[in-house]
C-alpha positions as CSV (number, residue, x, y, z in Angstrom):
1,M,2.6,17.7,49.7
2,N,-0.9,18.3,51.0
3,K,-3.2,16.4,48.6
4,K,-6.1,18.9,49.0
5,T,-4.0,21.9,48.0
6,S,-2.2,20.1,45.1
7,A,-3.0,21.4,41.6
8,L,-3.5,17.8,40.7
9,H,-6.2,17.2,43.2
10,E,-9.5,16.1,41.6
11,K,-12.9,16.6,42.9
12,E,-15.6,14.1,42.5
13,G,-17.7,15.0,39.4
14,V,-21.5,15.1,39.1
15,S,-22.8,11.6,38.5
16,K,-24.9,11.0,35.4
17,P,-28.7,11.1,36.1
18,E,-30.3,7.8,36.1
19,T,-33.2,9.1,33.9
20,T,-30.8,10.1,31.1
21,N,-31.0,7.7,28.1
22,K,-30.1,7.8,24.4
23,V,-33.6,8.8,23.4
24,S,-33.7,11.8,25.6
25,A,-30.2,12.8,24.7
26,E,-31.1,12.7,21.0
27,K,-34.1,14.9,21.7
28,I,-32.0,17.4,23.5
29,K,-29.4,17.4,20.8
30,F,-31.9,18.4,18.1
31,N,-34.1,20.6,20.1
32,R,-32.6,23.8,18.6
33,A,-33.0,22.4,15.1
34,K,-36.7,21.8,15.6
35,Q,-37.2,25.5,16.6
36,N,-35.9,26.7,13.2
37,S,-37.8,26.3,9.9
38,V,-36.3,25.1,6.7
39,N,-36.4,28.6,5.4
40,D,-34.3,29.8,8.5
41,F,-31.7,27.1,7.7
42,V,-31.5,27.9,4.0
43,T,-31.3,31.7,4.5
44,N,-28.6,31.4,7.1
45,I,-26.6,28.8,5.2
46,L,-26.6,31.0,2.1
47,D,-25.4,33.9,4.3
48,G,-22.4,31.7,5.3
49,N,-23.6,31.1,8.9
50,I,-21.3,28.3,10.2
51,T,-23.6,27.5,13.1
52,F,-26.6,26.7,10.9
53,L,-24.3,24.9,8.4
54,S,-23.1,22.6,11.2
55,R,-26.6,22.0,12.5
56,A,-27.8,21.2,9.0
57,I,-25.0,18.6,8.6
58,T,-26.0,17.2,11.9
59,L,-29.6,16.7,10.6
60,I,-28.1,15.0,7.5
61,E,-26.2,12.6,9.7
62,S,-29.1,11.8,11.9
63,T,-31.0,8.5,11.6
64,N,-34.2,10.1,12.9
65,V,-36.8,10.0,10.1
66,K,-38.1,13.6,10.8
67,H,-34.6,14.9,10.8
68,Q,-33.9,13.3,7.5
69,Q,-37.0,14.8,6.0
70,K,-36.0,18.2,7.1
71,A,-32.5,17.7,5.9
72,N,-33.8,16.7,2.5
73,E,-35.9,19.9,2.2
74,I,-32.9,22.0,3.2
75,L,-30.7,20.2,0.5
76,D,-33.4,20.7,-2.2
77,C,-33.4,24.4,-1.5
78,C,-29.6,24.7,-1.4
79,L,-29.0,22.7,-4.5
80,P,-29.4,25.6,-7.0
81,Y,-26.5,27.4,-5.1
82,A,-24.2,24.4,-5.1
83,N,-21.8,22.8,-7.6
84,N,-19.5,25.9,-7.8
85,S,-16.5,24.6,-6.0
86,V,-13.4,22.5,-6.6
87,R,-13.7,19.2,-4.8
88,I,-10.3,17.6,-3.7
89,G,-9.9,14.2,-2.3
90,I,-6.8,13.5,-0.2
91,T,-5.8,10.0,0.9
92,G,-2.8,8.1,2.2
93,V,-1.9,5.5,4.8
94,P,-2.2,6.5,8.5
95,G,0.9,8.4,9.5
96,V,1.6,9.9,6.1
97,G,0.7,13.3,7.4
98,K,-2.7,13.9,5.9
99,S,-4.0,16.3,8.6
100,T,-0.7,18.3,8.6
101,F,-0.8,18.5,4.8
102,I,-4.5,19.6,4.8
103,E,-3.8,22.3,7.4
104,S,-0.8,23.7,5.5
105,F,-2.6,23.5,2.1
106,G,-5.8,25.0,3.6
107,K,-3.9,27.9,5.2
108,H,-2.3,28.6,1.9
109,L,-5.7,28.7,0.1
110,T,-7.3,31.0,2.7
111,S,-4.3,33.3,2.5
112,K,-5.3,33.8,-1.1
113,G,-8.8,34.7,-0.1
114,K,-10.4,31.3,-0.7
115,K,-13.0,29.6,1.5
116,V,-12.1,26.1,2.5
117,A,-14.3,23.4,3.9
118,V,-12.7,20.2,5.2
119,L,-14.9,17.1,5.5
120,A,-12.6,14.9,7.5
121,V,-13.9,11.4,7.8
122,D,-12.7,9.6,11.0
123,P,-12.6,5.8,11.5
124,S,-15.3,4.9,14.0
125,S,-14.8,3.1,17.2
126,S,-16.0,-0.4,16.8
127,I,-17.5,-0.2,20.3
128,N,-19.6,3.0,20.4
129,K,-19.3,4.1,16.7
130,G,-17.9,7.5,17.7
131,S,-15.0,9.4,16.0
132,I,-11.7,8.5,17.5
133,L,-9.2,10.7,15.7
134,G,-10.6,14.1,16.2
135,D,-9.3,16.1,13.2
136,K,-10.1,19.4,14.8
137,T,-7.5,18.8,17.5
138,R,-4.9,18.0,14.8
139,M,-5.6,21.2,12.7
140,E,-5.2,23.8,15.4
141,E,-4.4,26.7,13.1
142,L,-6.9,26.0,10.4
143,V,-9.8,25.5,12.8
144,T,-9.4,29.1,14.0
145,D,-9.3,30.5,10.5
146,K,-12.5,32.4,9.7
147,N,-12.4,31.3,6.1
148,A,-12.2,27.6,7.0
149,F,-14.7,25.0,8.2
150,I,-13.7,21.6,9.5
151,R,-16.2,18.9,10.0
152,P,-15.1,15.5,11.3
153,S,-17.7,12.8,10.9
154,P,-17.8,9.3,12.3
155,S,-17.7,6.8,9.4
156,G,-20.1,4.4,11.1
157,T,-20.7,1.2,9.1
158,S,-20.7,2.8,5.6
159,L,-18.5,1.5,2.8
160,G,-14.7,1.9,3.2
161,G,-15.0,4.0,6.3
162,V,-16.4,7.0,4.4
163,A,-19.3,8.8,6.0
164,Q,-22.5,8.0,4.1
165,K,-23.7,11.5,4.1
166,T,-20.5,13.2,3.1
167,R,-21.8,14.0,-0.4
168,E,-24.9,15.8,0.9
169,S,-22.6,17.8,3.2
170,I,-20.6,18.9,0.1
171,I,-23.8,20.5,-1.3
172,L,-24.4,22.5,1.9
173,C,-20.8,23.7,2.1
174,E,-20.9,24.9,-1.5
175,A,-24.2,26.7,-0.9
176,A,-22.5,28.4,2.2
177,G,-19.9,29.9,-0.2
178,F,-17.0,27.5,0.2
179,D,-15.1,27.4,-3.1
180,T,-12.7,24.6,-2.2
181,I,-14.0,21.3,-0.6
182,I,-11.3,19.0,0.8
183,I,-12.3,15.4,1.7
184,E,-9.9,13.5,3.8
185,T,-10.2,9.7,3.8
186,V,-9.1,7.4,6.6
187,G,-6.6,5.8,4.2
188,V,-7.7,2.2,4.8
189,G,-10.0,-0.2,3.1
190,Q,-12.0,0.9,0.1
191,S,-12.5,4.5,1.2
192,E,-10.2,5.7,-1.6
193,T,-12.6,4.3,-4.3
194,V,-15.7,6.0,-2.7
195,V,-14.0,9.3,-2.2
196,H,-12.7,9.2,-5.8
197,S,-16.4,9.0,-6.9
198,M,-17.2,12.4,-5.3
199,V,-14.2,14.6,-6.0
200,D,-12.8,16.5,-9.0
201,F,-9.1,15.9,-8.2
202,F,-7.7,12.9,-6.3
203,L,-4.4,13.4,-4.5
204,L,-2.4,10.6,-3.1
205,L,0.1,11.3,-0.3
206,K,3.1,8.9,0.1
207,L,6.1,8.5,2.3
208,A,9.6,7.8,1.0
209,G,11.6,4.9,2.2
210,A,8.7,3.3,4.0
211,G,8.1,0.4,1.6
212,D,5.0,2.4,0.4
213,E,6.1,2.6,-3.2
214,L,5.3,-1.1,-4.0
215,Q,2.1,-1.0,-2.0
216,G,0.7,1.9,-4.0
217,I,1.4,0.1,-7.3
218,K,0.0,-3.2,-6.0
219,R,-3.2,-1.7,-4.7
220,G,-3.9,0.2,-7.9
221,I,-4.5,3.4,-6.1
222,I,-2.0,5.1,-8.5
223,E,-4.4,4.5,-11.3
224,M,-7.0,6.6,-9.6
225,A,-4.6,9.4,-8.5
226,D,-4.4,12.6,-10.4
227,A,-1.2,13.4,-8.5
228,I,1.2,11.8,-6.0
229,V,2.8,13.9,-3.4
230,I,5.8,12.5,-1.5
231,N,5.3,14.2,1.9
232,K,7.8,14.8,4.7
233,A,10.5,15.5,2.1
234,D,12.8,17.4,4.5
235,G,16.0,17.0,6.4
236,E,17.6,13.5,6.0
237,N,14.5,12.3,4.2
238,E,14.8,14.7,1.3
239,K,17.2,12.4,-0.6
240,N,14.8,9.4,-0.2
241,A,11.9,11.6,-1.4
242,K,13.7,12.4,-4.6
243,I,14.4,8.7,-5.3
244,A,10.8,7.9,-4.6
245,K,9.7,10.6,-7.0
246,V,11.6,9.0,-9.8
247,E,10.2,5.5,-9.0
248,F,6.6,6.8,-9.0
249,N,7.1,8.6,-12.3
250,R,8.3,5.4,-13.8
251,A,5.2,3.6,-12.4
252,L,2.9,6.2,-13.8
253,H,4.1,5.5,-17.4
254,L,2.8,1.9,-17.1
255,Y,-0.7,3.1,-17.0
256,P,-2.8,4.2,-20.0
257,I,-3.6,7.8,-20.7
258,K,-6.5,9.0,-18.6
259,E,-9.8,10.0,-20.1
260,S,-9.2,13.5,-18.8
261,K,-6.0,13.7,-21.0
262,W,-4.2,14.8,-17.8
263,L,-0.8,13.3,-17.2
264,P,-0.5,12.6,-13.4
265,K,2.3,14.5,-11.7
266,V,4.6,13.5,-8.9
267,L,5.7,16.2,-6.5
268,T,7.6,16.4,-3.2
269,A,6.5,18.5,-0.2
270,S,7.0,19.1,3.5
271,A,3.7,20.1,5.0
272,L,5.3,20.7,8.3
273,H,7.6,23.3,6.8
274,N,5.2,24.6,4.1
275,L,7.5,23.4,1.3
276,G,6.1,22.6,-2.1
277,I,2.5,23.7,-1.2
278,E,2.5,26.5,-3.8
279,K,3.4,24.1,-6.6
280,I,0.7,21.7,-5.6
281,D,-1.9,24.5,-5.7
282,T,-0.7,25.5,-9.2
283,M,-0.8,21.9,-10.4
284,I,-4.4,21.5,-9.3
285,S,-5.4,24.8,-11.0
286,D,-3.8,23.5,-14.2
287,Y,-5.8,20.3,-13.9
288,I,-9.1,22.2,-13.4
289,S,-8.4,24.5,-16.4
290,L,-7.6,21.6,-18.7
291,T,-10.6,19.4,-17.7
292,K,-13.0,22.3,-17.9
293,E,-11.7,23.2,-21.3
294,N,-12.0,19.6,-22.7
295,K,-15.4,19.2,-21.0
296,Y,-14.2,16.3,-18.9
297,F,-14.9,18.2,-15.6
298,N,-18.7,18.3,-16.2
299,N,-18.8,14.9,-17.7
300,K,-17.2,13.4,-14.7
301,R,-19.6,15.1,-12.3
302,N,-22.5,13.8,-14.4
303,E,-21.1,10.3,-14.1
304,Q,-20.7,10.7,-10.4
305,N,-24.3,11.8,-10.0
306,K,-25.4,8.6,-11.8
307,Y,-23.2,6.5,-9.6
308,W,-24.7,8.0,-6.4
309,L,-28.2,7.7,-7.8
310,L,-27.7,3.9,-8.2
311,S,-25.7,3.6,-5.0
312,T,-28.5,5.3,-3.0
313,I,-31.2,3.0,-4.5
314,E,-29.1,0.0,-3.6
315,Q,-28.6,1.2,-0.1
316,Q,-32.3,2.0,0.4
317,L,-33.3,-1.4,-0.9
318,K,-30.8,-3.0,1.5
319,D,-32.1,-0.9,4.4
320,N,-35.8,-1.7,3.6
321,F,-34.9,-5.4,3.4
322,Y,-33.2,-5.6,6.8
323,Q,-35.7,-3.3,8.6
324,N,-38.7,-5.5,7.6
325,P,-40.0,-7.2,10.7
326,K,-40.8,-10.4,8.8
327,I,-37.2,-10.5,7.5
328,K,-35.7,-10.0,10.9
329,N,-37.6,-13.0,12.3
330,A,-37.0,-15.2,9.3
331,L,-33.3,-14.2,9.2
332,A,-32.8,-15.4,12.8
333,T,-34.5,-18.7,11.9
334,E,-32.4,-19.2,8.8
335,I,-29.1,-18.5,10.7
336,N,-30.2,-21.1,13.3
337,N,-30.8,-23.6,10.5
338,L,-27.4,-22.8,9.0
339,E,-25.7,-23.5,12.3
340,K,-27.6,-26.8,12.5
341,G,-26.4,-27.7,9.0
342,S,-30.0,-28.2,7.8
343,T,-29.8,-25.6,4.9
344,T,-27.3,-23.9,2.7
345,P,-26.6,-20.1,2.6
346,F,-27.9,-19.9,-1.0
347,N,-31.2,-21.6,-0.2
348,A,-31.7,-19.5,2.9
349,A,-31.1,-16.4,0.9
350,K,-33.6,-17.4,-1.7
351,R,-36.3,-18.0,0.9
352,L,-35.6,-14.6,2.6
353,L,-35.7,-12.8,-0.8
354,K,-39.1,-14.4,-1.6
355,L,-40.5,-12.8,1.6
């Protein structure tokens, strides 16, 4: 076959200009955002403009001081229009089918006239800190739904792989009119704990016959879960799913009654075949009704706000410490002394803190 006429023939691409660097790329990326005032952003977000919502979240995620200031102003203006959604956290080990489940569940909600925002937190590449899963490519139907918004965010170095700015993004999505916010965790590390501190309902996805039953009990995630859904309960796996359901129900009885007075449920589902999705939706609605009636819903959100206040203070103190030029120089010296064996980690820390 003639190589030049082959459909697989590749032409040499345009080489990257030598003058391009990270600083100029950052300036180009936010050029549009600079052209719009805070009022422009707020007005368009309240009108449900997805473009402005996306750009506002990009400002939130930026490490640029000016972008952060603008993002904070936008957040302050949008705050009175927030807090009117149901926030659902979804977690599970990689391969449990989180993205497939979220797409199936999201499509079910939009078919009922709901507006769904999915804040999918990707694990970051350890090399360039970029997102490596690409949730938009794994939710092909939901991403084209006019009543859905999917925002994958690189987790960076924040606790448990959860994007540090996810909670601020929730406020903007609520102000834009989204009445259901779904937060997907990476399903590893401590991300479950962090997501639990920012949602109203915490859903744990499990697989049957994968040795996952004991792991869930051992890690204590069940104690946080408001419901457990055995996913991929179809075909030959349906029998195993029913057995797993019984086992998890037994495990739930070992835990004390939740402060919410809600008894966690165990359901089976097949997100791939849209089986059991309606029951899960009904269950979450029942939970919201119960917790709003007994005042737990608002109490929990107030406690979450306190948690994030203290967490933000701690993070800011930590950032200020490590960004201090004196600390940077002294830290290098102390590390060198540690390697020489001329000091202990505790004495080194005391000297650094005195600075």
